[in-house]
C-alpha positions in Angstrom: -191.3 94.5 39.1 -194.6 93.8 40.7 -195.2 92.0 43.9 -196.3 88.5 43.4 -198.0 85.7 45.2 -197.4 82.1 44.2 -198.9 78.7 44.5 -196.4 75.9 43.8 -197.1 72.3 43.1 -200.9 72.2 43.7 -201.5 68.6 43.0 -205.1 67.6 42.0 -206.7 64.6 40.4 -208.5 65.7 37.3 -210.5 64.2 34.4 -208.4 65.6 31.5 -207.4 64.5 28.1 -208.8 63.5 24.7 -208.1 59.8 24.6 -210.8 57.3 25.5 -208.9 56.0 28.6 -208.6 59.5 29.8 -212.4 59.7 30.3 -212.5 56.7 32.5 -210.2 57.8 35.4 -208.6 60.8 36.8 -205.0 61.9 36.2 -202.8 63.7 38.6 -202.0 67.3 37.5 -199.6 69.8 38.9 -200.6 73.5 38.8 -198.1 76.3 39.4 -199.2 79.9 39.6 -197.3 83.2 39.7 -199.7 86.1 40.3 -198.5 89.6 39.7 -200.3 92.2 41.9 -201.0 95.9 41.4 -198.9 97.7 44.1 -200.4 98.7 47.4 -198.9 101.1 49.9 -197.6 99.8 53.2 -200.8 100.9 55.1 -203.2 99.4 52.4 -202.6 95.8 53.2 -205.7 94.2 54.8 -207.8 91.0 54.4 -210.3 93.2 52.4 -207.9 94.0 49.6 -205.4 91.2 49.2 -205.7 88.2 46.8 -206.2 85.2 49.1 -204.5 82.2 47.8 -206.8 79.9 49.8 -209.7 81.3 47.7 -207.8 80.9 44.5 -207.1 77.3 45.3 -210.7 76.6 46.1 -211.8 78.2 42.8 -209.4 75.9 41.0 -210.7 72.9 42.9 -214.2 73.8 41.9 -213.2 74.1 38.3 -211.5 70.6 38.4 -214.5 69.0 40.1 -217.0 70.5 37.6 -216.1 67.9 35.0 -213.9 66.7 32.2 -211.5 69.1 30.4 -210.1 67.9 27.1 -206.8 69.9 26.9 -204.2 71.2 29.4 -204.3 74.4 27.3 -208.0 74.7 28.1 -207.4 74.1 31.8 -204.7 76.7 31.9 -206.9 79.4 30.2 -209.8 78.7 32.6 -207.4 79.0 35.6 -206.0 82.2 34.2 -209.5 83.6 33.8 -210.4 82.7 37.4 -207.3 84.4 38.7 -207.7 87.5 36.6 -211.1 88.1 38.1 -209.6 88.9 41.4 -209.3 92.7 42.2 -205.6 93.7 42.3 -204.3 91.1 39.9 -202.2 92.5 37.1 -201.0 89.3 35.4 -200.8 85.6 36.0 -198.5 82.9 34.9 -200.2 79.4 34.9 -198.4 76.1 34.4 -200.4 72.9 34.1 -198.6 69.6 33.9 -199.9 66.1 33.4 -197.7 63.9 35.6 -198.3 60.5 34.0 -198.8 61.2 30.3 -195.3 60.4 29.3 -193.6 57.7 31.3 -190.1 58.9 30.6 -191.0 62.5 31.8 -191.8 63.9 35.2 -194.5 65.9 33.5 -195.7 67.4 30.3 -198.0 70.4 29.8 -198.3 74.1 29.1 -197.4 77.4 30.6 -199.3 80.5 29.7 -199.1 84.2 30.8 -202.2 86.4 30.7 -202.8 90.0 31.8 -205.8 91.7 33.1 -207.5 94.0 30.6 -207.9 97.6 31.6 
């Protein structure tokens, strides 16, 4: 089993959705990530060769602020692509939830798992 870093309950306001009202205002989304890492030896951990979750979060914020995204599936794929560009990432699980789409539910969305290509 690979080492993992995780980001839980990243809450952001995003322009997301295909309905007319979803283009007019942002919606709260929750993003959860599990990032499987290629193994490093004990003496190999340094700021130069780790995946920094602060940079991952900033990249996701940049994606969200870039403009409207129609589907949670598209958002999840774009986030997976961002994470997989980092050296040392083997696989990522991305869960994106729209928190107000269905009033009877805490959230609805999608979870995807993508692996780095070798």
